[in-house]
C-alpha positions as CSV (number, residue, x, y, z in Angstrom):
1,M,93.7,59.6,70.1
2,L,93.2,61.5,73.6
3,T,93.8,64.6,72.5
4,I,90.9,64.3,69.1
5,S,88.5,62.9,71.5
6,L,88.0,66.2,73.6
7,A,86.8,67.8,70.4
8,G,85.2,64.9,69.4
9,E,86.8,64.6,66.1
10,C,87.4,60.8,66.7
11,T,87.2,58.3,63.8
12,E,85.2,55.0,62.9
13,D,88.7,53.4,63.1
14,D,89.6,55.2,66.3
15,I,86.1,53.8,67.9
16,N,86.9,50.3,66.6
17,E,90.4,50.5,68.9
18,L,88.5,51.8,71.7
19,E,86.1,48.6,71.4
20,K,88.8,46.4,71.2
21,L,89.5,47.2,74.7
22,V,86.2,46.4,76.1
23,L,86.4,43.1,78.4
24,S,84.7,40.6,76.8
25,E,85.3,36.7,76.3
26,S,84.6,36.5,72.5
27,K,87.5,39.0,71.9
28,N,89.9,37.0,74.0
29,N,90.9,39.9,75.7
30,I,90.6,39.2,79.2
31,P,93.6,38.9,81.1
32,D,94.8,37.0,83.9
33,F,93.6,38.7,87.1
34,D,95.6,36.3,89.2
35,S,98.9,37.7,87.8
36,D,101.1,40.2,88.0
37,P,100.6,42.9,86.5
38,W,96.7,42.9,86.4
39,T,96.6,41.2,90.2
40,D,96.0,44.4,91.5
41,A,94.6,46.1,88.8
42,V,92.5,49.4,89.7
43,L,89.1,50.5,88.7
44,V,88.3,54.2,87.5
45,T,85.0,54.7,87.5
46,P,82.4,57.9,87.9
47,R,80.5,56.0,90.2
48,N,80.9,56.1,94.0
49,A,78.6,53.1,94.6
50,V,80.6,51.1,92.2
51,R,84.2,52.2,93.5
52,E,83.2,51.1,97.1
53,A,81.4,47.5,96.2
54,W,84.7,47.0,93.9
55,N,87.2,47.9,96.8
56,K,85.2,45.6,99.4
57,A,85.5,43.0,97.0
58,A,89.1,43.3,96.5
59,L,90.3,43.6,99.9
60,R,88.2,40.1,100.3
61,K,90.3,38.9,97.3
62,H,93.4,40.3,98.5
63,C,92.8,38.4,102.2
64,K,91.8,35.4,100.9
65,R,94.4,35.2,98.4
66,T,97.3,35.8,100.9
67,G,95.8,34.5,104.1
68,H,96.3,37.8,105.9
69,I,93.3,38.9,108.3
70,L,90.7,41.6,107.4
71,Y,90.4,44.0,110.2
72,E,87.5,46.2,111.0
73,V,88.6,49.4,112.8
74,P,85.8,51.7,114.2
75,A,86.3,55.1,115.0
76,E,86.9,56.2,118.9
77,D,84.4,58.4,119.5
78,R,84.5,60.4,123.2
79,A,82.1,63.6,124.0
80,G,82.3,66.6,126.1
81,N,85.3,68.2,128.1
82,P,87.1,66.4,129.8
83,P,86.4,63.5,127.3
84,R,83.9,60.7,128.5
85,Q,82.0,58.2,126.9
86,C,79.2,58.5,124.1
87,D,75.9,58.0,125.8
88,L,73.2,56.6,123.9
89,W,71.7,59.7,122.4
90,E,74.9,60.9,121.3
91,R,76.2,57.4,119.7
92,E,72.8,57.4,117.6
93,A,73.0,61.1,116.7
94,I,76.6,59.9,115.7
95,S,75.5,57.2,113.7
96,K,73.2,59.5,111.5
97,S,75.9,61.9,110.6
98,K,77.2,61.7,107.3
99,Q,81.3,61.5,107.1
100,D,81.4,65.1,105.7
101,K,79.6,66.1,109.2
102,T,82.4,64.3,111.2
103,G,85.7,66.0,110.2
104,R,85.9,63.7,106.9
105,L,86.9,60.4,109.3
106,A,84.8,57.5,108.7
107,H,82.7,55.8,111.0
108,R,84.7,52.3,110.2
109,V,87.4,51.5,107.4
110,E,88.7,48.1,106.9
111,I,92.5,47.4,106.6
112,A,94.8,44.5,106.0
113,I,98.3,43.9,105.7
114,G,99.4,44.2,102.0
115,M,96.6,46.1,101.3
116,K,96.4,48.6,98.7
117,A,95.6,51.8,100.5
118,M,95.3,55.6,99.8
119,V,95.7,58.4,102.3
120,T,93.0,60.9,102.8
121,F,94.1,63.6,104.8
122,N,98.1,65.4,104.8
123,T,98.8,62.9,107.5
124,A,103.1,63.6,107.1
125,T,103.8,66.4,104.9
126,E,107.3,66.3,105.7
127,A,107.9,62.9,104.0
128,D,105.3,64.0,101.1
129,L,102.4,61.7,102.5
130,A,99.6,63.8,101.8
131,N,95.9,63.7,101.0
132,G,95.8,61.2,97.8
133,S,99.2,59.2,98.6
134,R,98.8,55.7,97.5
135,G,100.8,52.6,98.6
136,T,101.0,49.7,100.7
137,I,100.0,48.6,104.7
138,E,103.1,46.9,105.5
139,E,102.2,46.2,109.7
140,I,99.7,46.9,111.9
141,K,100.1,47.6,115.2
142,L,97.1,47.0,117.8
143,D,96.3,49.4,120.8
144,P,97.6,48.1,123.9
145,R,93.8,48.5,125.0
146,E,92.6,45.7,122.5
147,P,91.3,42.4,123.6
148,S,92.2,39.2,122.6
149,T,91.8,38.8,118.7
150,S,92.3,34.8,118.5
151,S,89.1,34.0,117.8
152,G,88.5,36.4,115.1
153,E,92.2,35.5,113.6
154,Q,90.9,31.8,113.3
155,D,88.5,33.3,110.6
156,G,90.6,35.5,109.1
157,H,88.2,38.5,109.9
158,V,88.6,40.6,112.9
159,R,86.4,43.4,114.6
160,L,88.7,45.7,116.8
161,K,87.5,47.7,119.4
162,Y,89.9,50.3,119.0
163,P,91.7,52.0,116.2
164,P,95.2,50.4,116.1
165,A,98.0,52.3,117.5
166,M,100.2,52.4,114.3
167,I,100.0,51.5,110.8
168,L,103.5,51.1,108.8
169,F,102.7,52.3,105.4
170,K,104.8,52.2,102.2
171,P,104.2,54.9,99.5
172,I,104.3,54.0,96.0
173,Q,106.6,57.3,95.4
174,K,109.9,56.7,97.4
175,T,110.5,58.9,100.5
176,A,113.6,60.2,102.0
177,A,112.4,60.8,105.2
178,K,113.6,58.3,108.0
179,F,111.8,57.3,111.3
180,P,113.9,56.1,114.6
181,G,113.2,51.8,114.8
182,V,111.3,52.0,111.2
183,A,112.7,50.2,108.1
184,E,113.6,52.6,105.4
185,G,111.0,53.2,103.1
186,L,108.1,52.9,105.6
187,I,106.3,55.9,107.0
188,P,104.2,55.4,110.6
189,I,100.7,56.4,110.4
190,F,98.6,57.2,113.8
191,P,94.8,57.6,113.9
192,T,94.1,61.4,113.3
193,E,91.8,63.4,115.8
194,V,89.3,65.6,114.7
195,S,86.5,67.4,116.7
196,F,82.8,67.8,115.3
197,R,79.4,68.6,117.2
198,V,76.0,66.6,116.9
199,K,72.5,67.6,118.2
200,H,70.4,65.2,120.1
201,H,67.5,65.8,122.6
202,I,66.0,68.3,119.6
203,T,68.2,71.2,120.7
204,Q,70.9,69.8,122.8
205,T,74.6,69.9,121.3
206,T,77.8,68.0,122.1
207,T,81.2,68.2,120.6
208,I,82.5,64.9,119.9
209,K,86.2,64.0,119.6
210,R,87.3,61.0,117.1
211,R,90.2,59.3,116.5
212,Q,90.5,57.1,113.3
213,F,92.7,56.5,110.3
214,A,92.3,58.8,107.6
215,L,92.8,56.4,104.8
216,V,90.6,54.0,102.2
217,V,91.1,50.8,100.9
218,A,92.4,51.8,97.2
219,Y,91.6,49.5,94.2
220,A,88.8,51.5,93.0
221,F,88.9,55.4,92.5
222,T,86.4,58.2,91.1
223,D,87.6,59.4,87.7
224,H,88.3,62.9,89.9
225,K,90.4,61.2,92.2
226,A,92.4,59.4,89.7
227,Q,93.5,62.7,88.1
228,G,96.9,62.9,88.4
229,Q,98.0,59.3,89.0
230,T,99.3,57.1,86.6
231,L,98.3,53.4,87.4
232,E,100.4,50.3,86.2
233,S,97.2,48.2,85.1
234,A,93.6,49.9,85.2
235,I,90.3,49.0,84.1
236,I,87.9,51.9,83.2
237,D,84.4,52.3,83.5
238,I,83.0,54.8,80.9
239,G,79.4,53.0,80.4
240,P,76.8,55.4,80.2
241,T,73.6,54.9,82.9
242,K,70.4,57.0,82.9
243,R,71.6,58.4,85.8
244,F,75.0,58.9,85.3
245,P,76.0,60.2,81.8
246,V,79.7,60.3,80.9
247,D,81.1,63.3,79.4
248,P,84.4,63.3,77.2
249,F,86.4,65.4,80.0
250,A,85.7,62.3,82.5
251,A,86.8,60.2,79.8
252,Y,89.8,62.0,78.9
253,V,90.8,61.8,82.6
254,A,89.9,58.0,82.7
255,L,91.5,56.9,80.1
256,S,94.7,58.7,80.4
257,R,95.5,57.1,83.9
258,G,97.6,54.3,82.0
259,R,100.6,53.9,80.4
260,G,99.1,53.0,77.1
261,R,96.2,50.8,75.6
262,D,98.2,47.3,76.6
263,S,98.0,48.4,80.2
264,I,94.4,49.5,80.4
265,R,90.6,47.5,79.8
266,L,87.0,49.0,79.3
267,L,84.9,47.6,81.9
268,R,81.7,47.6,79.4
269,S,80.4,49.0,76.4
270,F,80.2,53.1,76.0
271,D,78.6,55.2,73.9
272,P,80.9,56.4,70.8
273,G,78.8,59.6,70.8
274,I,81.3,61.2,74.0
275,F,84.4,60.9,71.2
276,T,82.5,61.9,67.9
277,R,80.7,65.0,69.3
278,H,82.3,67.9,70.4
279,P,81.1,68.5,74.4
280,S,80.5,72.3,74.3
281,E,78.9,74.0,71.4
282,H,80.5,77.6,73.0
283,L,83.9,76.0,73.8
284,R,84.0,74.7,70.3
285,A,83.8,78.3,68.7
286,E,86.2,79.7,71.6
287,D,88.6,77.1,70.5
288,E,88.0,78.0,66.7
289,C,88.2,82.0,67.5
290,L,91.5,81.1,69.4
291,S,93.0,79.0,66.6
292,Q,92.2,82.1,64.1
293,L,93.6,84.6,66.3
294,A,97.3,82.1,66.6
295,N,97.3,81.9,62.7
296,F,96.7,85.6,62.1
297,T,99.3,86.6,64.6
298,K,101.8,84.1,63.0
299,F,101.1,85.9,59.8
300,K,101.3,89.1,60.5
301,F,104.9,88.5,63.0
302,Q,106.2,86.5,59.1
303,A,105.4,89.7,57.3
304,G,107.0,91.9,59.5
305,Y,104.3,94.0,61.0
306,Y,106.0,93.5,64.4
307,D,109.4,95.2,65.4
308,F,111.2,94.3,68.5
309,K,114.3,96.1,67.8
């Protein structure tokens, strides 16, 4: 069905089968999200705001369920050369900078032991740990400069002053790399360092050096980030909004992330037209032209027009 959906050739029966996957109490198809394999089900959505909200809620659910501490990790920023603490004006300029202007390292990230995470930099290519690698945080080693966190630990929520010294990461894909003093299958991750520039006092520019972990919570992905990944259990959002129409290509990518219909559910209702209308008249005409050319070539070959001797 996925193949014909790209050509807009789904039938009414195909649409009915898809509608059975829409989460609904009346359809009695809501899985137990407190039991495997749905405990850590991943959401695939075209909307960044939905991804962020889902990840935030999923991480807090994980911490509540497991009792693990949620750590807020600030970026460590230094200005100038030699590095010094940023002054008030520089901190203000940094706070107004979007992530794509800060070397793609976030101002603040959230982590917890057992959390599903995704690496956003080519952190350790020798260990096959690259941008998009998914896995689990197994251990967090705090920076030796970190003040006591005992009060926050009682609440289950700690706001750190510095990025941790190291995180032990267990990738989904097994790694053959081994590190001294580290258990097999684990990869040590350290804060990534980048430099960027900020403007303040109208004309003054300062170079900022940032240390931060290049990873994000990974209980939800946008559809383009989900490309090439196979998810054990997934909730798919292909519902339309006025601002974010969903095209057949995005729907195909999202639906093909699971291992079959038993491993996916649809978050909400969808527009059947994305599966019954061809996404592009120009593409449809080109497909038809290529099909005719292939049939004509096959006919000529079978008729002996081509002699390869």
